C-alpha positions as CSV (number, residue, x, y, z in Angstrom):
1,M,-34.5,-19.8,-42.9
2,S,-32.7,-16.8,-44.3
3,T,-31.9,-13.6,-42.4
4,I,-30.4,-11.7,-45.3
5,G,-32.8,-12.6,-48.1
6,Y,-30.8,-15.2,-50.0
7,S,-32.2,-18.6,-50.6
8,D,-29.1,-19.9,-52.4
9,W,-25.4,-19.6,-51.4
10,A,-24.2,-20.1,-55.0
11,V,-23.3,-16.4,-55.4
12,D,-20.1,-14.4,-55.1
13,L,-19.9,-13.8,-51.4
14,A,-17.8,-10.6,-51.9
15,N,-20.9,-9.0,-53.2
16,V,-23.2,-10.3,-50.4
17,G,-21.9,-8.3,-47.5
18,A,-22.5,-9.3,-43.9
19,V,-24.1,-12.7,-43.5
20,Y,-25.1,-12.6,-39.9
21,P,-28.2,-11.5,-38.0
22,F,-28.7,-8.0,-36.6
23,Q,-26.6,-6.3,-39.3
24,G,-25.9,-2.7,-38.4
25,F,-26.5,-3.1,-34.7
26,E,-22.9,-3.7,-33.8
27,A,-22.2,-0.3,-32.3
28,P,-25.4,-0.1,-30.2
29,M,-24.8,-3.6,-28.9
30,V,-21.2,-2.7,-27.9
31,I,-22.5,0.4,-26.1
32,I,-25.1,-1.6,-24.3
33,G,-22.5,-4.2,-23.3
34,V,-20.1,-1.5,-22.0
35,V,-22.9,0.2,-20.0
36,F,-24.0,-3.1,-18.5
37,W,-20.4,-4.0,-17.7
38,L,-19.7,-0.7,-15.9
39,A,-23.0,-0.8,-14.1
40,W,-22.3,-4.3,-12.9
41,H,-18.9,-3.2,-11.5
42,I,-20.4,-0.2,-9.7
43,I,-23.2,-2.3,-8.2
44,Q,-20.8,-5.1,-7.2
45,G,-18.4,-2.6,-5.6
46,R,-21.2,-1.1,-3.5
47,R,-22.4,-4.5,-2.3
48,E,-18.9,-5.6,-1.4
49,T,-18.3,-2.3,0.5
50,E,-21.6,-2.8,2.4
51,E,-20.6,-6.4,3.3
52,L,-17.1,-5.5,4.5
53,E,-18.5,-2.6,6.6
54,A,-21.0,-5.0,8.2
55,A,-18.2,-7.4,8.9
56,R,-16.0,-4.7,10.3
57,K,-18.8,-3.4,12.6
58,S,-19.7,-6.8,13.9
59,A,-16.1,-7.6,14.8
60,S,-14.8,-7.1,18.3
61,L,-11.4,-7.2,19.9
62,E,-12.2,-10.4,21.8
63,S,-13.6,-12.3,18.7
64,T,-10.5,-11.2,16.7
65,K,-8.1,-12.5,19.4
66,E,-10.1,-15.8,19.6
67,A,-9.9,-16.2,15.8
68,I,-6.1,-15.5,15.8
69,D,-5.5,-17.9,18.7
70,R,-7.6,-20.6,17.0
71,Y,-5.5,-20.6,13.9
């Protein structure tokens, strides 16, 4: 199966160019990757903030003292 149109590799590879699939899509794929990475960090930060707020609201002075005394 050839993705670049060559059926034989007995050619001068300096004249072939890129020999991998999706040639020319490097920049869009990097942009998509960076957007996905940033979105993941934003979503993860919000979820962790919600979780920590819920833990802070559910804590009481007595339960904190019991946890400290237990350890």
